[in-house]
Structures are given as structure tokens and as C-alpha cells.
C-alpha angles and dihedrals in degrees: 000000000000122000089251093052091049091049092049092048090051091050090052094052108029102061100113134044123188124189135173121217134195112249096254137104097256089064089073092065092043091052091049090053091051091050092050089051092050094047091050092049091049095048091246100119089127088071093049101098096054095034093053092050091048092049091047091055094047094046093045090052090052094047096045103036110025113099102217132167117239094261094052121094136196114245128206124199120192117190123188118222129178101282101000152025136255113213125191128186113198128192137166096245113109095206113109119222117240133204108252134211106280092222092065117094109256123356096095095119098098091046088056090048090051092049098048101038131072090224137348138180150150130248134173118257121236087246126037118320140014143287119224110197141180136184120217122186126203114251108282091010135098129214110244 
């Protein structure tokens, strides 16, 4: 198999990465490392700076604010698009995060997500909880 054929085969298969994380602060750093690895493998390192900050905010919100029982985990889903990445952080808490007044101490995470991402949102999961997602494109690129 030629290098080009191998690269094309990898692109066809490796477009989505799903991970489950324990509901604890160290999971934020572990999720960032997984995202960096995915972006590198997908040739999207140019999106890394913004994508890692966005993921950090979404994961931190889930770790700090989600009311989860001990057996529940936080799940991340990274999907490669042409020119960017879609990240979702899912948890079993039904409460939906809200943008806060920027003059209030803390609570600036979603404003950072809104600033650095192309789009972001929240939707209910089929099962219990919600999925908070964001799309980050590489500079000069566009998520498709």
C-alpha cells in the first residue's frame, strides 16, 4: 500500500474519537491531551490553540457544575471535519449552561467558547443529560 493510500484509508476511518472521563479535575488535562493527539493525527494542529482552550472550558464546566452520581462519567466526542473539529462534552446533568454577565466574578467560560469557536450550542441527549458542543476551524479553514 502506498503512503497516499494509507493516508486516505486513515482519513476514511479516523474521523471520530470518543472518550469517557471520571468526574474529577484531572480529566480536563487528560481530555486536552487526547484532543491534541487527535488534531495532530488529522493534520489540524493549526486549530490546536483555540480548540484546546474551548475544550478546557467545556470540560471544566462539566467537572465543576455537573451533578453526577459516582458511576456517571463525562464523555467527549471529537469529530474531524475538513478544516476543523467539532467537540462535544456530554454529561448526565439536565441543567443547561447559560452565558453570564461578564462583570460577575467567574462564569466567563462560555463567553470564551463563543469567542473562539465558529459555533457552539447545547442539546439534550437521547438518554439522560446534555451535550455541549463547539466547532473550531483552523485559521483560514472552515469546518465542513
